[in-house]
N, C-alpha and C positions, 0 to 999 in steps of 0.2 A: 433700559433694563428689559423692556418687553421682548425685544429681539433676542437678547441673550437667553431669556427664559425659553423661548421657542427653540433656539439652537440646542440648548442643553437637554431639553426634553427629547428632541429628535435624536440626539447622540445616544442618550440612555436607551431610548426605544430600539435603536439600531443594534446596540450591544446586546440587549436582552433578547431581541428577535434572533440574533445570530446564535445565541446559546440555545434557544428553544427549538428552532426548526431543524429537521433532519432532511426530509425530502427524498431519501434513498432507502429502499427496502432491501435488506440483505437476504436475497432468495435465489441467487445464481442467475437471475435475468438482469442483464446489464443495460437494457434498452433505455432506462431512465437516465443513464449516463451519456447517451448518444443523441446527436441531432442528425447524423448520417451514418448508416451502418456500413456503407462502402468505404468511406474515408476514415472512419473512427472519430470524426469530429465530435466534440463534446456538446452537450445540451446547455452548458452553463459556463460562463467565463471563469468561475471559481474552481473549475475542475482542470487540473493539469494532466496532460497525457504525453506518453511517448509511443510512437507508432513505428513498427519495424516489420511490416507485412511483406516479407521478402520473397516468398516462394509458394508456388502452388503445386510443386512436383516433389518427388522423393529423391533421396540420395545426393542432394545438392549442398553446397557450402552455405552455412548460416552465419558465419562470423560470430563467435570464434570457431565452432566445430562444424560437424556435418550432420546429415540426417534428413534434411528436407522438411516437408510439411508436418510430419509426425513429431518433430522436435522444434517447431517454429514458435518462438515467443513473439506474438504479433502486436499486442497493444496492452499498456498498463496505465491505469488511471488512479489519481489520488486527490482527495479534498478533505479539508477540515471543516466540519459543520458543528457549531455549538461546542460541546465538550468531547467530540469524538473524531477520530481519524477513520475515513472510509477508503478502502482500496478495492480495485477491480482489475482483473487480468483476463485477457483473451489469448488463447494459445491453440495450436494444432496438436498439442501433446495431451493425450488422454490421461487424466489423473489416476486411472487404474492400471497404467502401464506397469508391468512387473518390474520389481527392483532387482533384476537378474545381475548378479555380480556386484550389487551395490551401486550400479552406475546409471540405470536407465529410468528409474522412477522419478516422480515429481519431487522437487526440492521444497524448501521452506522459504518464507518471505523474510528478508533481512533488512533491518533499518539501521542506517548509518548517521549518527548524530554528527553534525559539523561537516558532512560530505568529505571526510578525510580517509575513508577506507577502513574505519574502525569497526563498524557493524556491531553495535552494542546490544541490539534487541532482535529477537526472531519470533515470528508467528509460525507455529508448528503445524505441518501437514503430515498425517499418518495414513498411509495407504491401507484401506480396509481389506485388501486382498493379501495382506501379509507383507512383512518387511525384511530387508537384508540388514547387514551390519550398519549401514549408513542411515537407516531409518528406524531405529529401535528406541530412540530417545523420547521420553516425555509423553504428554497427552496431546491428542488431536485438538487443534484450535487454541492450545495454550500459548500464552505470551511470556517469553523468557528473557531474562537478562543473560546473555550468552557468554560463556567462558571460553568455549572452543567451537569452531566450525569444521565441518568437512568441506573439501574443495573438489572441483571437477577435473576433467581430463584435458582441458584445452585452455590456452591463454588467448589473448586478443589477436595474436599473430597467427593463430591456427596451429600452434605447436602443442604436442602432447606434454602434459605436465605431471605425469605420475610421480616423478621424483623431485619436482620443483613446482609446487602448487601455485596457482595464480590467486593471490590474496584478494584481488578485486572481484572475484566471483565465488563467494561462499555459496554452498549448496544446501546442506542440511545441518541442523544443530547437533553438535557432538556432546556438549555438556552445558549446563546453565541452571539458573534459579527461576522457579515459576513466579511470575508477577501477578498473574490472573488469567482470564480467558477472554477470547474474542468471540464475537458473533460471526460465524463462518459458514458459507455455503459454496457448493461447487456442483458442476454438472458432469455427468458421465456418459451421456448420449450425444453424439456429434450433431451440431446444428449448422445448416447451410444458410447462405444469404448474407454473410458478413465479409468485409474486406474486399480487396481487389480480385481475389480468387474466390468468388462467391459460391462455387460448387464444392469447395473444400469443407471438411468437417471442422467445427470450432468447439472449444470447451471453455467454460468460464468459471472463474473464482470470484467471490465477492465476500468482503468482511468489514467489520467495524470493531474498533477497540477504544476504550476510554483513554484520553490523553493523560490522565493521572497515572496510568501504568508506565508511560514513557517518562514522566517526571520521576517516578519512583526508581527508574533505571538511570537517572542522572541527566535527563534532557532539560535544558535551560530555556526552551521556547524558541531556539534559533533554528536555522535551516537544517533539513535532513533529507536523505535519499532513501528510497525503497527499492530493493533489488529482488529479482526472482530468476531462477534458472532451474533446469533439471539436475539430477544428481550427477549426470555426465558433463554438465555445462556445455552441451552442444550449442545452445543459444541462450542468451541472457538479455535482460531488459531492466531499465532503471528509470525512476521518475521521482520528482520532488513534489510535495503538496503545494497548495496555492497560497497558504498564509501561515503565519506563526503567531501563537496566541500568548497573552500574558499569563502569569500565575493566576489561579482562581481568585485570590484575594484582591488582585488588581481591579477586576471588574466591580467587586464589592466596594472598594474604595472610590472608584469612579462614580458609582451610584450614590454613595453617601455624600460625595463632594457636590454632585449636581443637586441633590435634594437640599443640601445645606445652602447652596446659592439661592434656591427657591425660597427657603425660610428667611434669608436675609432680605429678599425682595419684599416679602409680605410684611416684615417688621418695618421696612423703610416706608411702605405705603401708609402704615398706621400712624406714623409720626406726623 
């Protein structure tokens, strides 16, 4: 019984520690995410990343679209820590890029439950320099259950999609219901020293949001993807978080069960 007690206490301690520790400060500085700023390697095995550091020049193909470094989505990171989802993005695209014609400004972050292309939730980015028709919706940093998305100009094959949008690449929220707000930070001054083209300017987004907001939008704790692109969809990037967590009540039941086992052990010793 002694070994079982030690195991159950360790399990409970691990669960509670996972809920309590964050370790990431949402301030636009993503260095705590990284162990290597050249390769974008992560500092923690619990952080998932996608790296597509494709170009250091301008006017080149980015797959799907064109535009070179100024539109390059370079690396995206995600992790679940405690009760929060954390997301970080590195890009060559300046968040203050004008939304001329509705096409060139920064897009919103799209979350796809089940990884089936449904994109049920969005985290809204509003350009403080003004918006075009594709960036007038909602409040900055708002987390929305999305009814409709805008889509970009390119598909995965590099074809323009003005009359046939590529549903795999949502750009900005068109309509939806506010679920709550995220903790959201981004940089507007280019920073060098990152990626394989370390003299290029890089911009960073960083955010966190409560998992309860995802549950309120219908998330069941299973796998999901996080997607980002510009309003033109010249380049896009996608990542899934590291783990999926049970409903909040499940951890409470786990704790109650473990302490119940401890009580049984104490009663057995008194007999």
